[in-house]
SEPA-655101 format. One record per residue (C-alpha): residue number from 1; residue in one letter; z, x, y. Coordinates in steps of 0.2 Angstrom, whole numbers, plus 2048, in hexadecimal, padded with zeros to 3 digits. Example, Ala and Ser with C-alpha at 12.3 -4.5 7.8 and 13.67 -1.06 7.14 Angstrom:
<segus>
<num: 1; residu: A; w: 827; u: 83E; v: 7EA>
<num: 2; residu: S; w: 824; u: 844; v: 7FB>
</segus>
This chain:
<segus>
<num: 1; residu: M; w: BD4; u: 87E; v: 264>
<num: 2; residu: R; w: BC2; u: 883; v: 269>
<num: 3; residu: I; w: BBF; u: 87B; v: 27A>
<num: 4; residu: L; w: BAF; u: 87B; v: 284>
<num: 5; residu: L; w: BB0; u: 877; v: 297>
<num: 6; residu: L; w: BA0; u: 871; v: 29F>
<num: 7; residu: N; w: B9D; u: 870; v: 2B2>
<num: 8; residu: Q; w: B91; u: 878; v: 2BE>
<num: 9; residu: T; w: B9F; u: 882; v: 2C7>
<num: 10; residu: F; w: BAD; u: 88D; v: 2C1>
<num: 11; residu: Y; w: BB6; u: 89C; v: 2C6>
<num: 12; residu: P; w: BB3; u: 8A6; v: 2D2>
<num: 13; residu: D; w: BAA; u: 898; v: 2DB>
<num: 14; residu: V; w: BB5; u: 890; v: 2E9>
<num: 15; residu: V; w: BB1; u: 87E; v: 2E8>
<num: 16; residu: A; w: BBE; u: 872; v: 2E3>
<num: 17; residu: T; w: BB7; u: 86E; v: 2D1>
<num: 18; residu: A; w: BB6; u: 880; v: 2CD>
<num: 19; residu: Q; w: BC8; u: 883; v: 2D2>
<num: 20; residu: Y; w: BCF; u: 874; v: 2C8>
<num: 21; residu: L; w: BC4; u: 878; v: 2B9>
<num: 22; residu: S; w: BCA; u: 88A; v: 2BA>
<num: 23; residu: S; w: BDC; u: 884; v: 2BA>
<num: 24; residu: L; w: BD9; u: 87A; v: 2AB>
<num: 25; residu: A; w: BD1; u: 888; v: 2A2>
<num: 26; residu: N; w: BE0; u: 893; v: 2A5>
<num: 27; residu: G; w: BEC; u: 886; v: 2A0>
<num: 28; residu: L; w: BE3; u: 883; v: 28F>
<num: 29; residu: A; w: BE2; u: 896; v: 28C>
<num: 30; residu: E; w: BF4; u: 898; v: 28F>
<num: 31; residu: R; w: BF7; u: 88B; v: 281>
<num: 32; residu: G; w: BEE; u: 897; v: 275>
<num: 33; residu: H; w: BDD; u: 88D; v: 275>
<num: 34; residu: E; w: BCC; u: 896; v: 274>
<num: 35; residu: V; w: BC4; u: 891; v: 285>
<num: 36; residu: R; w: BB1; u: 893; v: 289>
<num: 37; residu: V; w: BA9; u: 88D; v: 299>
<num: 38; residu: L; w: B97; u: 889; v: 29C>
<num: 39; residu: A; w: B93; u: 889; v: 2AF>
<num: 40; residu: A; w: B85; u: 88E; v: 2BB>
<num: 41; residu: R; w: B81; u: 89F; v: 2C1>
<num: 42; residu: R; w: B7E; u: 89B; v: 2D3>
<num: 43; residu: A; w: B8C; u: 897; v: 2DF>
<num: 44; residu: Y; w: B8D; u: 885; v: 2E3>
<num: 45; residu: D; w: B8D; u: 887; v: 2F6>
<num: 46; residu: E; w: B84; u: 898; v: 2F7>
<num: 47; residu: P; w: B75; u: 897; v: 2EA>
<num: 48; residu: A; w: B6F; u: 8A8; v: 2EE>
<num: 49; residu: R; w: B7F; u: 8AF; v: 2E7>
<num: 50; residu: R; w: B7F; u: 8B1; v: 2D4>
<num: 51; residu: F; w: B8D; u: 8B4; v: 2C8>
<num: 52; residu: A; w: B8C; u: 8BE; v: 2B8>
<num: 53; residu: K; w: B84; u: 8B6; v: 2A9>
<num: 54; residu: R; w: B93; u: 8B9; v: 29E>
<num: 55; residu: E; w: BA4; u: 8BD; v: 2A3>
<num: 56; residu: R; w: BB6; u: 8BD; v: 29D>
<num: 57; residu: Y; w: BC3; u: 8B6; v: 2A8>
<num: 58; residu: G; w: BD4; u: 8B9; v: 2A1>
<num: 59; residu: R; w: BD3; u: 8B2; v: 290>
<num: 60; residu: I; w: BC4; u: 8A6; v: 294>
<num: 61; residu: E; w: BB2; u: 8AA; v: 28F>
<num: 62; residu: I; w: BA6; u: 8A4; v: 29D>
<num: 63; residu: E; w: B93; u: 8A2; v: 29A>
<num: 64; residu: R; w: B88; u: 89E; v: 2A9>
<num: 65; residu: V; w: B76; u: 897; v: 2A9>
<num: 66; residu: G; w: B69; u: 89A; v: 2B6>
<num: 67; residu: G; w: B60; u: 88D; v: 2C0>
<num: 68; residu: T; w: B57; u: 88B; v: 2D1>
<num: 69; residu: G; w: B5F; u: 88E; v: 2E1>
<num: 70; residu: F; w: B57; u: 884; v: 2EE>
<num: 71; residu: G; w: B67; u: 87E; v: 2F6>
<num: 72; residu: K; w: B6D; u: 86E; v: 2FE>
<num: 73; residu: D; w: B62; u: 86C; v: 30D>
<num: 74; residu: A; w: B58; u: 85E; v: 306>
<num: 75; residu: K; w: B5B; u: 852; v: 2F8>
<num: 76; residu: W; w: B4C; u: 858; v: 2EE>
<num: 77; residu: R; w: B54; u: 86A; v: 2EE>
<num: 78; residu: R; w: B64; u: 864; v: 2E7>
<num: 79; residu: A; w: B5B; u: 859; v: 2DA>
<num: 80; residu: V; w: B51; u: 868; v: 2D4>
<num: 81; residu: D; w: B60; u: 874; v: 2D4>
<num: 82; residu: F; w: B6A; u: 867; v: 2CA>
<num: 83; residu: G; w: B5C; u: 864; v: 2BE>
<num: 84; residu: S; w: B59; u: 876; v: 2BA>
<num: 85; residu: F; w: B6B; u: 878; v: 2B6>
<num: 86; residu: L; w: B6C; u: 869; v: 2AB>
<num: 87; residu: L; w: B5C; u: 86F; v: 2A2>
<num: 88; residu: R; w: B64; u: 881; v: 29F>
<num: 89; residu: A; w: B75; u: 879; v: 29A>
<num: 90; residu: T; w: B6C; u: 86D; v: 28E>
<num: 91; residu: L; w: B64; u: 87C; v: 285>
<num: 92; residu: R; w: B75; u: 885; v: 283>
<num: 93; residu: L; w: B7E; u: 875; v: 27E>
<num: 94; residu: L; w: B72; u: 873; v: 26F>
<num: 95; residu: M; w: B77; u: 884; v: 268>
<num: 96; residu: P; w: B86; u: 88A; v: 25F>
<num: 97; residu: P; w: B95; u: 88E; v: 260>
<num: 98; residu: G; w: B9E; u: 87D; v: 25D>
<num: 99; residu: A; w: BAD; u: 877; v: 265>
<num: 100; residu: D; w: BBC; u: 86B; v: 261>
<num: 101; residu: C; w: BBB; u: 864; v: 272>
<num: 102; residu: V; w: BAF; u: 864; v: 281>
<num: 103; residu: V; w: BB6; u: 860; v: 292>
<num: 104; residu: A; w: BA9; u: 85B; v: 29F>
<num: 105; residu: L; w: BAA; u: 858; v: 2B1>
<num: 106; residu: T; w: B9D; u: 850; v: 2BD>
<num: 107; residu: S; w: B94; u: 85E; v: 2C6>
<num: 108; residu: P; w: B85; u: 85B; v: 2C6>
<num: 109; residu: P; w: B83; u: 849; v: 2C1>
<num: 110; residu: L; w: B7E; u: 846; v: 2AF>
<num: 111; residu: V; w: B86; u: 856; v: 2A9>
<num: 112; residu: A; w: B94; u: 84C; v: 2A0>
<num: 113; residu: A; w: B86; u: 842; v: 297>
<num: 114; residu: L; w: B80; u: 852; v: 28F>
<num: 115; residu: A; w: B92; u: 855; v: 289>
<num: 116; residu: A; w: B93; u: 843; v: 282>
<num: 117; residu: L; w: B83; u: 845; v: 279>
<num: 118; residu: R; w: B87; u: 856; v: 271>
<num: 119; residu: C; w: B98; u: 84F; v: 26C>
<num: 120; residu: R; w: B90; u: 840; v: 264>
<num: 121; residu: L; w: B84; u: 84B; v: 25A>
<num: 122; residu: R; w: B91; u: 858; v: 255>
<num: 123; residu: G; w: BA0; u: 84D; v: 252>
<num: 124; residu: E; w: BAA; u: 857; v: 25F>
<num: 125; residu: R; w: BB7; u: 84F; v: 26B>
<num: 126; residu: F; w: BB2; u: 84B; v: 27D>
<num: 127; residu: V; w: BBE; u: 84A; v: 28C>
<num: 128; residu: Y; w: BB5; u: 844; v: 29C>
<num: 129; residu: W; w: BBE; u: 84A; v: 2AC>
<num: 130; residu: V; w: BB6; u: 83F; v: 2B9>
<num: 131; residu: M; w: BB7; u: 848; v: 2CA>
<num: 132; residu: D; w: BAA; u: 83B; v: 2D2>
<num: 133; residu: L; w: BA3; u: 82C; v: 2CB>
<num: 134; residu: N; w: B90; u: 82A; v: 2CA>
<num: 135; residu: P; w: B84; u: 820; v: 2CD>
<num: 136; residu: D; w: B92; u: 816; v: 2D6>
<num: 137; residu: E; w: B94; u: 824; v: 2E3>
<num: 138; residu: A; w: B81; u: 826; v: 2E6>
<num: 139; residu: L; w: B7F; u: 813; v: 2E8>
<num: 140; residu: A; w: B8D; u: 812; v: 2F4>
<num: 141; residu: A; w: B86; u: 820; v: 2FE>
<num: 142; residu: G; w: B75; u: 819; v: 2FF>
<num: 143; residu: W; w: B6D; u: 828; v: 2F6>
<num: 144; residu: L; w: B68; u: 81C; v: 2E7>
<num: 145; residu: R; w: B61; u: 80A; v: 2E9>
<num: 146; residu: P; w: B64; u: 7FD; v: 2DB>
<num: 147; residu: G; w: B56; u: 7FD; v: 2CF>
<num: 148; residu: V; w: B4F; u: 804; v: 2C0>
<num: 149; residu: V; w: B56; u: 816; v: 2C3>
<num: 150; residu: A; w: B67; u: 810; v: 2C8>
<num: 151; residu: S; w: B68; u: 805; v: 2B8>
<num: 152; residu: A; w: B63; u: 813; v: 2AD>
<num: 153; residu: L; w: B70; u: 81F; v: 2B5>
<num: 154; residu: E; w: B7D; u: 811; v: 2B3>
<num: 155; residu: R; w: B79; u: 810; v: 2A0>
<num: 156; residu: I; w: B7B; u: 823; v: 29F>
<num: 157; residu: S; w: B8B; u: 822; v: 2A8>
<num: 158; residu: R; w: B92; u: 814; v: 29C>
<num: 159; residu: F; w: B8C; u: 81E; v: 28D>
<num: 160; residu: T; w: B95; u: 82D; v: 293>
<num: 161; residu: L; w: BA5; u: 823; v: 297>
<num: 162; residu: H; w: BA5; u: 81A; v: 287>
<num: 163; residu: S; w: BA2; u: 82A; v: 27D>
<num: 164; residu: A; w: BB1; u: 833; v: 284>
<num: 165; residu: D; w: BC1; u: 834; v: 279>
<num: 166; residu: A; w: BCA; u: 835; v: 28A>
<num: 167; residu: V; w: BC5; u: 832; v: 29C>
<num: 168; residu: V; w: BCF; u: 83A; v: 2A9>
<num: 169; residu: V; w: BCD; u: 832; v: 2BA>
<num: 170; residu: L; w: BD5; u: 837; v: 2CB>
<num: 171; residu: D; w: BDC; u: 827; v: 2D2>
<num: 172; residu: R; w: BDF; u: 815; v: 2CE>
<num: 173; residu: Y; w: BD0; u: 80F; v: 2D8>
<num: 174; residu: M; w: BC5; u: 81A; v: 2CD>
<num: 175; residu: R; w: BCE; u: 813; v: 2BE>
<num: 176; residu: D; w: BCA; u: 801; v: 2C3>
<num: 177; residu: R; w: BB8; u: 805; v: 2C5>
<num: 178; residu: I; w: BB7; u: 80D; v: 2B4>
<num: 179; residu: L; w: BC0; u: 7FF; v: 2AB>
<num: 180; residu: A; w: BB4; u: 7F3; v: 2B3>
<num: 181; residu: K; w: BA7; u: 7FC; v: 2A9>
<num: 182; residu: G; w: BAF; u: 7F6; v: 298>
<num: 183; residu: V; w: BB8; u: 807; v: 294>
<num: 184; residu: D; w: BC7; u: 805; v: 28A>
<num: 185; residu: A; w: BD6; u: 807; v: 295>
<num: 186; residu: A; w: BE0; u: 811; v: 288>
<num: 187; residu: R; w: BD4; u: 81F; v: 28A>
<num: 188; residu: V; w: BD4; u: 820; v: 29D>
<num: 189; residu: R; w: BE1; u: 82B; v: 2A4>
<num: 190; residu: V; w: BE5; u: 82D; v: 2B7>
<num: 191; residu: V; w: BE9; u: 83F; v: 2BC>
<num: 192; residu: P; w: BE7; u: 843; v: 2CE>
<num: 193; residu: P; w: BE1; u: 855; v: 2D4>
<num: 194; residu: W; w: BF0; u: 861; v: 2D7>
<num: 195; residu: S; w: BF4; u: 86C; v: 2E5>
<num: 196; residu: M; w: BF0; u: 87F; v: 2E3>
<num: 197; residu: D; w: C02; u: 884; v: 2E2>
<num: 198; residu: R; w: BFF; u: 896; v: 2E3>
<num: 199; residu: Y; w: BF5; u: 895; v: 2F2>
<num: 200; residu: A; w: BFA; u: 885; v: 2FB>
<num: 201; residu: Y; w: C0A; u: 888; v: 305>
<num: 202; residu: F; w: C0E; u: 88A; v: 317>
<num: 203; residu: D; w: C0B; u: 89B; v: 31D>
<num: 204; residu: Q; w: C11; u: 89F; v: 32F>
<num: 205; residu: E; w: C0A; u: 8B1; v: 32E>
<num: 206; residu: G; w: BF9; u: 8AB; v: 327>
<num: 207; residu: R; w: BF8; u: 89D; v: 334>
<num: 208; residu: A; w: BFA; u: 8A9; v: 342>
<num: 209; residu: A; w: BEE; u: 8B6; v: 33B>
<num: 210; residu: F; w: BE0; u: 8A8; v: 338>
<num: 211; residu: R; w: BE3; u: 8A1; v: 34A>
<num: 212; residu: E; w: BE1; u: 8B2; v: 352>
<num: 213; residu: R; w: BD2; u: 8B7; v: 348>
<num: 214; residu: H; w: BC9; u: 8A7; v: 34C>
<num: 215; residu: G; w: BCE; u: 8A5; v: 35E>
<num: 216; residu: L; w: BDA; u: 896; v: 35B>
<num: 217; residu: T; w: BEA; u: 89E; v: 363>
<num: 218; residu: G; w: BF2; u: 891; v: 36F>
<num: 219; residu: K; w: BE6; u: 883; v: 369>
<num: 220; residu: Y; w: BEA; u: 872; v: 360>
<num: 221; residu: V; w: BE0; u: 874; v: 351>
<num: 222; residu: V; w: BD8; u: 865; v: 348>
<num: 223; residu: M; w: BD1; u: 86B; v: 337>
<num: 224; residu: Y; w: BC6; u: 864; v: 32A>
<num: 225; residu: S; w: BC6; u: 870; v: 31B>
<num: 226; residu: G; w: BBB; u: 86D; v: 30B>
<num: 227; residu: N; w: BAA; u: 866; v: 306>
<num: 228; residu: H; w: BA0; u: 85F; v: 314>
<num: 229; residu: S; w: B97; u: 850; v: 30C>
<num: 230; residu: P; w: B8F; u: 840; v: 312>
<num: 231; residu: V; w: B9C; u: 837; v: 308>
<num: 232; residu: H; w: BA9; u: 83E; v: 313>
<num: 233; residu: P; w: BA2; u: 839; v: 324>
<num: 234; residu: L; w: BA8; u: 845; v: 331>
<num: 235; residu: D; w: B9F; u: 83E; v: 341>
<num: 236; residu: T; w: BB0; u: 836; v: 347>
<num: 237; residu: L; w: BB7; u: 847; v: 348>
<num: 238; residu: L; w: BA8; u: 84F; v: 351>
<num: 239; residu: Q; w: BA7; u: 840; v: 35D>
<num: 240; residu: A; w: BBA; u: 843; v: 361>
<num: 241; residu: A; w: BB6; u: 855; v: 365>
<num: 242; residu: L; w: BA8; u: 850; v: 370>
<num: 243; residu: Q; w: BB3; u: 844; v: 379>
<num: 244; residu: L; w: BC0; u: 853; v: 37B>
<num: 245; residu: K; w: BB2; u: 85F; v: 37F>
<num: 246; residu: S; w: BB9; u: 864; v: 390>
<num: 247; residu: D; w: BCB; u: 864; v: 38A>
<num: 248; residu: S; w: BD0; u: 877; v: 386>
<num: 249; residu: R; w: BE0; u: 872; v: 37D>
<num: 250; residu: F; w: BD7; u: 86C; v: 36D>
<num: 251; residu: C; w: BCC; u: 874; v: 360>
<num: 252; residu: F; w: BC3; u: 86C; v: 351>
<num: 253; residu: V; w: BC1; u: 878; v: 342>
<num: 254; residu: F; w: BB5; u: 874; v: 333>
<num: 255; residu: V; w: BB8; u: 87F; v: 324>
<num: 256; residu: G; w: BAE; u: 87F; v: 315>
<num: 257; residu: G; w: B9C; u: 87A; v: 310>
<num: 258; residu: G; w: B91; u: 86D; v: 309>
<num: 259; residu: S; w: B81; u: 863; v: 30D>
<num: 260; residu: E; w: B88; u: 85D; v: 31E>
<num: 261; residu: F; w: B90; u: 86D; v: 324>
<num: 262; residu: S; w: B7F; u: 874; v: 32B>
<num: 263; residu: R; w: B7B; u: 863; v: 333>
<num: 264; residu: L; w: B8C; u: 862; v: 33C>
<num: 265; residu: R; w: B8B; u: 873; v: 342>
<num: 266; residu: A; w: B79; u: 871; v: 349>
<num: 267; residu: L; w: B7F; u: 860; v: 351>
<num: 268; residu: S; w: B8E; u: 869; v: 359>
<num: 269; residu: E; w: B83; u: 876; v: 360>
<num: 270; residu: D; w: B77; u: 869; v: 367>
<num: 271; residu: L; w: B85; u: 861; v: 36F>
<num: 272; residu: G; w: B8C; u: 871; v: 377>
<num: 273; residu: L; w: B9D; u: 86F; v: 36F>
<num: 274; residu: T; w: BA7; u: 87F; v: 372>
<num: 275; residu: N; w: BB7; u: 877; v: 36B>
<num: 276; residu: V; w: BB0; u: 877; v: 359>
<num: 277; residu: K; w: BAF; u: 885; v: 34D>
<num: 278; residu: F; w: BA7; u: 885; v: 33C>
<num: 279; residu: L; w: BAD; u: 891; v: 32F>
<num: 280; residu: P; w: BA8; u: 894; v: 31D>
<num: 281; residu: Y; w: BB2; u: 891; v: 30D>
<num: 282; residu: Q; w: BC2; u: 89D; v: 30E>
<num: 283; residu: P; w: BC7; u: 8A7; v: 2FF>
<num: 284; residu: I; w: BD4; u: 89E; v: 2F4>
<num: 285; residu: E; w: BE0; u: 8AC; v: 2F8>
<num: 286; residu: S; w: BDF; u: 8A8; v: 30B>
<num: 287; residu: L; w: BE1; u: 895; v: 308>
<num: 288; residu: S; w: BF3; u: 894; v: 30E>
<num: 289; residu: G; w: BEF; u: 89D; v: 31E>
<num: 290; residu: S; w: BE0; u: 892; v: 322>
<num: 291; residu: L; w: BE8; u: 882; v: 31E>
<num: 292; residu: S; w: BF8; u: 887; v: 328>
<num: 293; residu: A; w: BEE; u: 88B; v: 337>
<num: 294; residu: A; w: BEA; u: 878; v: 33A>
<num: 295; residu: D; w: BF6; u: 86D; v: 344>
<num: 296; residu: L; w: BED; u: 85E; v: 33D>
<num: 297; residu: Q; w: BE3; u: 85E; v: 32D>
<num: 298; residu: A; w: BD6; u: 851; v: 32A>
<num: 299; residu: V; w: BD1; u: 848; v: 31A>
<num: 300; residu: V; w: BC2; u: 83C; v: 31B>
<num: 301; residu: L; w: BBC; u: 82F; v: 30F>
<num: 302; residu: G; w: BAD; u: 823; v: 311>
<num: 303; residu: S; w: BB2; u: 811; v: 30F>
<num: 304; residu: A; w: BA6; u: 80D; v: 301>
<num: 305; residu: M; w: BAC; u: 81C; v: 2F8>
<num: 306; residu: V; w: BBD; u: 816; v: 2F2>
<num: 307; residu: G; w: BBE; u: 819; v: 2DF>
<num: 308; residu: T; w: BAE; u: 823; v: 2DE>
<num: 309; residu: I; w: BB4; u: 834; v: 2E6>
<num: 310; residu: H; w: BC5; u: 83B; v: 2E9>
<num: 311; residu: P; w: BC7; u: 848; v: 2F6>
<num: 312; residu: S; w: BD3; u: 855; v: 2EE>
<num: 313; residu: K; w: BD6; u: 85F; v: 2FE>
<num: 314; residu: L; w: BE5; u: 853; v: 302>
<num: 315; residu: Y; w: BF0; u: 85A; v: 2F5>
<num: 316; residu: N; w: BEF; u: 86C; v: 2FC>
<num: 317; residu: M; w: BF2; u: 864; v: 30E>
<num: 318; residu: L; w: C02; u: 85C; v: 307>
<num: 319; residu: A; w: C08; u: 86C; v: 2FF>
<num: 320; residu: V; w: C06; u: 876; v: 30F>
<num: 321; residu: G; w: C0F; u: 869; v: 319>
<num: 322; residu: N; w: C01; u: 864; v: 324>
<num: 323; residu: R; w: C01; u: 855; v: 32F>
<num: 324; residu: V; w: BF2; u: 84A; v: 329>
<num: 325; residu: L; w: BE4; u: 841; v: 332>
<num: 326; residu: Y; w: BDC; u: 834; v: 326>
<num: 327; residu: V; w: BCC; u: 82D; v: 32B>
<num: 328; residu: G; w: BC7; u: 81F; v: 320>
<num: 329; residu: P; w: BCB; u: 80E; v: 319>
<num: 330; residu: E; w: BDD; u: 807; v: 319>
<num: 331; residu: R; w: BDF; u: 807; v: 306>
<num: 332; residu: S; w: BD9; u: 816; v: 2FB>
<num: 333; residu: H; w: BE1; u: 823; v: 2F0>
<num: 334; residu: I; w: BE4; u: 82D; v: 300>
<num: 335; residu: S; w: BEF; u: 820; v: 308>
<num: 336; residu: D; w: BF8; u: 81E; v: 2F7>
<num: 337; residu: A; w: BFC; u: 830; v: 2F6>
<num: 338; residu: L; w: C01; u: 832; v: 308>
<num: 339; residu: E; w: C0D; u: 823; v: 307>
<num: 340; residu: S; w: C14; u: 828; v: 2F6>
<num: 341; residu: T; w: C1B; u: 838; v: 2FD>
<num: 342; residu: G; w: C28; u: 82E; v: 306>
<num: 343; residu: S; w: C28; u: 83A; v: 315>
<num: 344; residu: I; w: C1A; u: 831; v: 31F>
<num: 345; residu: T; w: C19; u: 821; v: 327>
<num: 346; residu: P; w: C08; u: 81A; v: 32D>
<num: 347; residu: G; w: C08; u: 811; v: 33E>
<num: 348; residu: G; w: BFB; u: 806; v: 347>
<num: 349; residu: A; w: BEB; u: 80C; v: 34E>
<num: 350; residu: G; w: BEE; u: 815; v: 35F>
<num: 351; residu: T; w: C01; u: 810; v: 360>
<num: 352; residu: K; w: C0E; u: 81C; v: 364>
<num: 353; residu: D; w: C16; u: 81B; v: 353>
<num: 354; residu: R; w: C05; u: 81F; v: 34B>
<num: 355; residu: C; w: C02; u: 82E; v: 356>
<num: 356; residu: S; w: C13; u: 835; v: 352>
<num: 357; residu: S; w: C13; u: 832; v: 33F>
<num: 358; residu: H; w: C0F; u: 840; v: 332>
<num: 359; residu: Y; w: C00; u: 835; v: 32D>
<num: 360; residu: I; w: BF3; u: 82F; v: 339>
<num: 361; residu: R; w: BE6; u: 823; v: 332>
<num: 362; residu: I; w: BD6; u: 820; v: 33D>
<num: 363; residu: D; w: BC8; u: 814; v: 339>
<num: 364; residu: F; w: BB6; u: 81B; v: 339>
<num: 365; residu: G; w: BB0; u: 81C; v: 34B>
<num: 366; residu: D; w: BC1; u: 819; v: 353>
<num: 367; residu: V; w: BBE; u: 829; v: 35E>
<num: 368; residu: S; w: BC9; u: 822; v: 36C>
<num: 369; residu: G; w: BD7; u: 81F; v: 361>
<num: 370; residu: L; w: BD6; u: 830; v: 35A>
<num: 371; residu: T; w: BD6; u: 839; v: 36B>
<num: 372; residu: V; w: BE5; u: 82E; v: 371>
<num: 373; residu: C; w: BEF; u: 834; v: 362>
<num: 374; residu: L; w: BE9; u: 846; v: 364>
<num: 375; residu: E; w: BEE; u: 846; v: 376>
<num: 376; residu: A; w: BFF; u: 83E; v: 373>
<num: 377; residu: D; w: C02; u: 84A; v: 365>
<num: 378; residu: W; w: BFE; u: 85A; v: 36F>
<num: 379; residu: V; w: C0D; u: 856; v: 37A>
<num: 380; residu: N; w: C18; u: 858; v: 36B>
<num: 381; residu: W; w: C0F; u: 867; v: 364>
<num: 382; residu: R; w: C11; u: 870; v: 375>
<num: 383; residu: E; w: C23; u: 86D; v: 375>
<num: 384; residu: A; w: C27; u: 870; v: 363>
<num: 385; residu: G; w: C18; u: 87A; v: 35C>
<num: 386; residu: R; w: C10; u: 876; v: 34B>
<num: 387; residu: T; w: C19; u: 867; v: 343>
<num: 388; residu: I; w: C1D; u: 86C; v: 331>
<num: 389; residu: V; w: C1E; u: 85D; v: 326>
<num: 390; residu: S; w: C2A; u: 860; v: 318>
<num: 391; residu: P; w: C1E; u: 863; v: 309>
<num: 392; residu: A; w: C1F; u: 853; v: 2FE>
<num: 393; residu: S; w: C12; u: 856; v: 2F1>
<num: 394; residu: R; w: C1D; u: 859; v: 2E2>
<num: 395; residu: N; w: C14; u: 84B; v: 2D9>
<num: 396; residu: Y; w: C04; u: 854; v: 2DC>
<num: 397; residu: S; w: C09; u: 865; v: 2D7>
<num: 398; residu: Q; w: BFF; u: 86F; v: 2CA>
<num: 399; residu: N; w: C0F; u: 873; v: 2C0>
<num: 400; residu: R; w: C11; u: 860; v: 2BE>
<num: 401; residu: L; w: BFF; u: 85A; v: 2BC>
<num: 402; residu: L; w: BF6; u: 868; v: 2B3>
<num: 403; residu: P; w: C00; u: 867; v: 2A3>
<num: 404; residu: Q; w: BFC; u: 854; v: 2A2>
<num: 405; residu: L; w: BE9; u: 858; v: 2A2>
<num: 406; residu: V; w: BEC; u: 866; v: 295>
<num: 407; residu: Q; w: BF5; u: 859; v: 28A>
<num: 408; residu: I; w: BE7; u: 84D; v: 28B>
<num: 409; residu: V; w: BDA; u: 85A; v: 285>
<num: 410; residu: E; w: BE6; u: 85F; v: 277>
<num: 411; residu: D; w: BE9; u: 84C; v: 272>
<num: 412; residu: A; w: BD7; u: 849; v: 272>
<num: 413; residu: V; w: BD5; u: 854; v: 263>
<num: 414; residu: A; w: BE6; u: 854; v: 25A>
<num: 415; residu: P; w: BF4; u: 84A; v: 262>
<num: 416; residu: V; w: C00; u: 84C; v: 253>
<num: 417; residu: K; w: BFE; u: 85F; v: 253>
<num: 418; residu: F; w: C01; u: 862; v: 265>
<num: 419; residu: G; w: C0F; u: 856; v: 268>
<num: 420; residu: V; w: C12; u: 846; v: 272>
<num: 421; residu: S; w: C08; u: 844; v: 282>
<num: 422; residu: S; w: C10; u: 846; v: 293>
<num: 423; residu: N; w: C12; u: 836; v: 29D>
<num: 424; residu: V; w: C02; u: 836; v: 2A8>
<num: 425; residu: V; w: C03; u: 82F; v: 2BA>
</segus>
């Protein structure tokens, strides 16, 4: 099959959607399909960095279009960057060559609508891989108010969803939101993100090297690694660091980028927090070492965001065997995944059981509860060293989930030719 993949980010960019789409591209190419990618030239988190206009990545042909690079410091800057990419992408999508199937993600918003329109006009198959759900996310975050614009965006979203031959969502909460929009349940498939099996594993040597390189030796490290976004509110972690400011045992490490990264760093500097470090995205080849360096890995989900976004960092954390700190609502895909592993037992807030479990859940703003747990856990850490949770992410491995996604794409075009579909979780 001739398959076109459409998204703002792709290899060698380091953000999550680039990594997942690159994995899908490789999976399809290994099945013998002709794979092309249309992406942006500018790196997602480093707009000054540009990739080649055309590149061959293994058996995959990549074409990248230009656009503005104002960055994420203001909403208007992001909007202009998104708009310039969409304009350039539209011009390319209207031109040959054709495809049997177009797979579109959700970065930036509305890019999948372009794919839906193209497929309608050309009679091509369309698979919509929903990484986040808009305008639902924008409304929940307060970036968009109900009104004419929101209604127009909702109509575009419904057009995109109803145009798709298959809609791939990341969890049951997202599925419920999409079914409520009248989409045929038979076309909506749940496939969670997977752990990066090649790079996500406990690495004792990499842990020691990372900790030494960044002055973390002998510290109890609480780490947040990934996209720093307003939809993942990190103030509870920063306030805990403030409360433990004079306690030299603890260090809070923020790794990654995003629109909130610079704000949090500036706030940390204003507060004089010497127990907080901010580090850029790490190369994928170093992922095992950076994740292994933490004694507690944090995953954060805004309460209103359940079903609209899906922090994928959790699956690498499970693969590495990290203990997990979950800041967010009691029920979400995060709590579902953590409990489904069978090796973790959530306890009550601030209780001894909670603090000793592999899974700690804290409500937003419960800074005192978090510090109580950290102080109690430090005693165990001092006596036993890093607590390694037996990796229980088999259900979320790339080897299991990627073939399911490849099968969905193949079945969208020729289910008989490519065999019976796998069971999709």
